[in-house]
C-alpha positions in Angstrom: -85.6 -132.2 -125.6 -86.9 -132.1 -122.2 -85.4 -129.7 -119.6 -85.9 -129.5 -116.0 -84.8 -125.8 -114.9 -84.1 -125.1 -111.5 -83.9 -121.5 -110.2 -83.2 -120.0 -106.6 -85.3 -117.5 -105.8 -83.1 -115.4 -103.1 -83.1 -112.1 -104.4 -84.6 -111.4 -107.8 -81.3 -111.7 -110.1 -81.6 -115.2 -110.5 -85.5 -114.8 -111.5 -84.3 -112.2 -113.9 -81.8 -113.9 -115.4 -83.5 -117.3 -115.9 -87.2 -116.4 -116.7 -86.2 -115.1 -120.4 -83.8 -118.1 -121.1 -86.8 -120.4 -120.1 -89.7 -118.7 -122.2 -87.1 -118.6 -125.1 -86.6 -122.3 -124.8 -90.3 -123.3 -124.8 -90.7 -120.8 -127.7 -88.3 -123.1 -129.4 -90.5 -126.3 -128.5 -88.7 -127.9 -125.7 -90.5 -129.1 -122.7 -89.2 -126.9 -119.8 -90.1 -128.1 -116.3 -89.2 -125.3 -114.0 -88.2 -125.6 -110.4 -87.9 -122.5 -108.1 -86.8 -123.0 -104.7 -86.3 -120.7 -101.6 -88.5 -117.8 -100.3 -92.0 -117.7 -102.2 -91.7 -115.4 -105.4 -93.8 -112.9 -106.1 -96.9 -114.1 -108.0 -96.0 -111.9 -111.2 -93.2 -114.1 -111.5 -94.9 -117.5 -111.4 -97.7 -115.8 -114.0 -94.8 -114.8 -116.3 -93.3 -118.3 -116.1 -96.1 -120.3 -116.4 -96.6 -123.9 -116.2 -95.0 -126.5 -115.7 -93.8 -125.1 -112.7 -93.2 -126.3 -108.9 -92.2 -124.5 -106.3 -90.0 -125.6 -103.1 -88.6 -124.1 -99.7 -85.5 -125.4 -100.7 -82.6 -124.0 -98.8 -81.9 -120.3 -98.1 -79.9 -117.9 -96.4 -80.9 -115.7 -93.5 -79.5 -112.2 -93.4 -80.3 -109.7 -91.1 -78.7 -106.1 -90.4 -76.3 -106.7 -93.3 -75.0 -109.9 -92.7 -75.3 -113.7 -93.0 -76.9 -115.4 -89.8 -75.4 -118.7 -90.1 -77.1 -120.0 -87.0 -80.5 -118.6 -88.1 -80.0 -120.2 -91.6 -79.4 -123.6 -90.2 -82.2 -123.3 -87.6 -84.7 -122.6 -90.7 -83.4 -125.4 -92.8 -85.7 -128.3 -93.8 -83.0 -130.7 -94.5 -85.7 -134.0 -94.4 -88.1 -131.9 -97.3 -84.8 -131.2 -98.9 -83.6 -134.5 -99.3 -87.0 -136.0 -100.1 -87.4 -133.5 -102.9 -83.8 -134.1 -104.4 -84.7 -138.3 -104.4 -88.4 -137.3 -105.9 -88.2 -138.7 -109.3 -89.5 -136.2 -111.8 -92.5 -137.1 -114.2 -90.3 -138.3 -117.0 -86.4 -138.7 -117.2 -84.9 -134.9 -118.2 -82.6 -134.8 -121.4 -80.8 -132.3 -119.4 -80.9 -130.3 -116.2 -79.9 -126.5 -115.8 -79.4 -125.0 -112.5 -79.7 -121.5 -111.9 -77.9 -121.9 -108.3 -80.8 -124.2 -107.3 -79.6 -127.0 -105.1 -82.7 -129.6 -105.5 -82.1 -129.8 -109.4 -78.4 -129.7 -109.0 -78.1 -132.5 -106.6 -81.1 -134.4 -108.3 -78.6 -134.5 -111.3 -75.5 -135.6 -109.1 -77.2 -138.2 -107.4 -78.9 -139.8 -110.7 -75.8 -139.4 -112.9 -77.1 -137.2 -115.4 -75.2 -134.2 -116.9 -76.3 -130.8 -115.3 -75.7 -127.1 -116.7 -75.2 -124.7 -114.0 -76.0 -121.0 -115.3 -75.3 -117.7 -113.3 -72.7 -115.7 -111.6 -71.4 -118.4 -108.9 -70.5 -120.8 -111.5 -67.4 -118.2 -112.0 -65.9 -119.2 -109.2 -65.2 -122.8 -110.4 -62.4 -121.5 -112.1 -59.1 -120.5 -110.0 -58.5 -117.4 -112.0 -61.4 -115.4 -110.9 -61.3 -113.1 -107.9 -62.3 -114.7 -104.4 -62.7 -113.4 -101.3 -60.9 -115.2 -98.7 -63.9 -116.3 -96.6 -63.8 -118.8 -93.8 -64.3 -122.8 -94.2 -68.5 -122.7 -93.9 -68.3 -120.1 -96.7 -66.0 -121.8 -99.2 -67.9 -125.1 -98.6 -71.5 -123.7 -99.3 -69.9 -121.7 -102.5 -68.9 -125.2 -103.6 -71.0 -127.5 -102.7 -74.6 -125.9 -102.3 -75.6 -126.1 -106.3 -73.0 -127.8 -107.9 -73.0 -128.5 -111.6 -70.9 -130.9 -114.5 -70.6 -127.8 -116.8 -70.4 -124.4 -114.9 -71.3 -121.8 -117.0 -70.3 -118.8 -115.1 -70.5 -115.0 -115.8 -68.7 -112.0 -114.7 -67.8 -108.6 -115.6 -64.1 -110.0 -117.1 -63.3 -113.3 -118.3 -59.9 -113.4 -116.0 -58.4 -115.7 -118.4 -60.8 -118.6 -117.7 -63.9 -119.8 -120.1 -66.4 -117.3 -118.3 -69.2 -115.8 -119.9 -70.1 -111.9 -120.2 -73.1 -111.1 -117.8 -76.5 -112.0 -118.8 -78.5 -108.6 -119.0 -82.2 -108.7 -119.2 -83.9 -108.0 -122.4 -85.6 -105.0 -120.8 -82.3 -103.5 -120.1 -80.7 -104.3 -123.0 -83.3 -102.2 -124.9 -83.6 -99.6 -122.6 -82.4 -96.0 -123.3 -80.9 -93.8 -120.8 -82.3 -90.2 -120.5 -82.7 -87.8 -119.7 -80.8 -88.4 -116.9 -81.9 -86.8 -113.4 -78.3 -86.8 -111.7 -80.2 -85.8 -108.4 -82.3 -89.1 -108.1 -80.4 -92.0 -106.6 -82.0 -95.5 -106.9 -81.4 -97.4 -103.2 -81.5 -101.5 -103.1 -80.6 -102.5 -100.2 -83.0 -105.3 -98.7 -81.2 -106.1 -95.6 -80.2 -102.9 -94.4 -82.4 -101.5 -91.6 -84.7 -98.4 -92.5 -84.5 -97.1 -89.3 -80.5 -96.4 -89.9 -80.9 -96.1 -93.4 -83.3 -93.1 -94.0 -81.8 -91.0 -91.5 -78.4 -91.4 -93.4 -80.3 -90.3 -96.4 -81.7 -87.1 -95.2 -78.3 -85.7 -94.5 -78.4 -85.0 -98.6 -81.4 -82.8 -98.9 -80.3 -81.9 -102.5 -80.7 -85.4 -103.6 -83.7 -87.6 -104.2 -83.6 -91.3 -103.2 -85.8 -94.0 -104.1 -85.5 -96.8 -101.7 -86.9 -100.2 -103.0 -88.5 -102.5 -100.2 -90.9 -105.3 -99.5 -93.6 -103.0 -98.5 -97.4 -102.6 -99.5 -97.4 -98.9 -100.8 -95.3 -96.0 -101.2 -94.2 -93.9 -98.2 -92.5 -90.3 -98.3 -89.7 -89.4 -95.7 -88.5 -86.2 -96.7 -86.1 -86.9 -99.5 -86.8 -90.5 -99.5 -89.4 -92.1 -101.2 -89.8 -96.2 -100.3 -91.1 -97.8 -103.1 -93.0 -101.5 -103.2 -90.5 -103.7 -105.4 -91.7 -103.5 -109.2 -89.7 -104.6 -112.3 -91.1 -102.1 -114.4 -90.9 -99.3 -111.8 -87.1 -100.2 -110.7 -86.1 -100.5 -114.5 -87.9 -96.7 -115.4 -85.9 -95.8 -112.3 -82.6 -97.5 -113.8 -83.5 -95.3 -117.1 -83.2 -91.9 -115.5 -81.2 -92.2 -112.1 -78.1 -90.5 -111.6 -76.5 -93.7 -109.5 -77.3 -96.7 -107.4 -76.6 -97.6 -103.9 -76.8 -101.7 -103.4 -75.7 -104.7 -102.0 -72.8 -106.6 -103.8 -75.3 -108.8 -105.8 -74.5 -109.5 -109.3 -77.3 -109.1 -111.4 -78.2 -105.1 -110.4 -74.3 -104.4 -110.7 -74.2 -105.5 -114.0 -77.2 -103.7 -115.2 -75.6 -100.7 -114.0 -72.3 -101.4 -115.7 -74.3 -102.1 -119.0 -75.9 -98.9 -118.9 -72.9 -96.8 -117.3 -74.4 -95.9 -114.0 -72.2 -95.0 -111.3 -73.1 -97.9 -108.4 -71.9 -97.9 -104.7 -71.8 -101.4 -103.4 -72.2 -102.8 -99.6 -71.3 -106.6 -99.5 -73.2 -108.3 -97.1 -70.8 -109.4 -94.4 -70.1 -113.0 -94.3 -71.7 -113.7 -98.0 -68.6 -115.0 -99.9 -70.3 -114.3 -103.3 -70.8 -110.7 -102.3 -67.5 -110.1 -101.0 -65.8 -111.6 -103.8 -67.8 -109.4 -106.3 -66.8 -106.4 -104.0 -62.9 -107.6 -104.7 -63.6 -107.9 -108.5 -65.3 -104.3 -109.0 -62.4 -102.9 -107.3 -59.7 -104.6 -109.1 -61.4 -103.8 -112.5 -62.0 -100.2 -111.5 -65.5 -100.4 -112.5 -67.3 -98.9 -109.5 -67.0 -98.1 -105.3 -67.4 -100.3 -102.4 -68.0 -99.8 -98.8 -68.3 -101.9 -95.9 -70.7 -100.0 -94.1 -72.6 -97.1 -95.8 -71.7 -93.7 -94.1 -72.0 -90.3 -94.9 -68.6 -89.8 -96.3 -68.8 -92.8 -98.3 -71.9 -91.1 -100.3 -70.1 -87.9 -100.4 -67.0 -89.1 -102.2 -69.2 -91.5 -104.2 -71.3 -88.7 -105.4 -68.2 -86.5 -106.4 -67.1 -89.3 -108.9 -67.7 -88.9 -112.6 -70.3 -91.6 -114.3 -68.6 -94.6 -115.8 -68.1 -95.7 -119.5 -71.0 -98.2 -120.4 -69.5 -101.6 -120.7 -72.4 -102.5 -123.2 -72.4 -106.3 -123.0 -73.6 -108.5 -125.6 -77.0 -110.5 -125.7 -75.4 -113.4 -123.5 -79.1 -114.6 -123.1 -79.7 -115.4 -126.8 -76.2 -116.9 -126.6 -76.9 -119.1 -123.8 -80.4 -120.2 -125.5 -79.0 -121.0 -128.7 -76.2 -123.0 -126.8 -78.7 -124.9 -124.6 -80.7 -125.5 -127.6 -78.1 -127.3 -129.7 -77.7 -129.5 -126.4 -74.8 -127.7 -124.8 -72.3 -129.3 -126.7 -70.2 -126.5 -127.7 -67.0 -126.2 -125.1 -67.5 -123.2 -122.6 -64.2 -122.0 -124.1 -65.7 -121.7 -127.6 -68.8 -120.2 -126.1 -66.9 -117.6 -123.7 -64.5 -116.3 -126.6 -67.5 -115.9 -128.9 -69.8 -113.9 -126.4 -66.9 -111.8 -125.3 -65.9 -110.9 -128.9 -69.4 -109.9 -129.5 -69.1 -107.2 -126.7 -69.5 -103.6 -128.2 -66.4 -101.1 -127.5 
């Protein structure tokens, strides 16, 4: 089967989720042509995915100071190039188009009248039962129309009575053994939080060590705070031993923490409807803590809470691969029921 697979490169969650699916489908003999759109990914991701692979600017959001900047997002958009990419004909007609919230492949499928499978957390919001923050007209339209799919295979921390899948936890996390846990080590991934505000705040907790991951060339130490370059291997090693994680309300990292039983404190990006909705769901399910603007009191209260019970999500990636390998003909309801039944208690 020839598959056209689009992946959004904003953040790392889409790449973490999609890469093992792509590689496994290729192992099974499928021709998988990959389109990456958004900010330029780290070259290591390009090498890991391999050819055939195309990168495009696509569409992406601009965030600064912990909130979405819609005017700057519009100014940086390249609508002519995006439309050209949507109307570009692939080398050969795909049998199936899969999009991990990637707009070029999603709209290409819609334009050509081809079936498309949307894989990823954001497609869970296709179902009204799933908690969704109120947002505004712009944010709601963006969430629904950014990368539409005819088969929305969304994932979330609970099915909420809808055909929603459990989170897709990466193979390296499924294989990870926690411990020995260093309760004073806190992992911090707040990509849009100014370091000039973040580091002085963390210095107020001298009994704790903070590993802050950012796009920097090399490690930088400031008292109890170690700023580290983004590295998947280093990040996973810290997840194995840290006492907690402070991060934005993206889905992938929060899911990894819930799977492993790591205490999580989420700060949703203001104006980001997905993250606001994730924060709402996390609170409703009682699985973690949420802050609107990180403060000393927020961290103090969070540090005093006991570690959560690991959720032990099943190998959803393997389930999705088998489903796609068979042509995605099984209903979403049946796939959802089967995967949730595999979740260990």
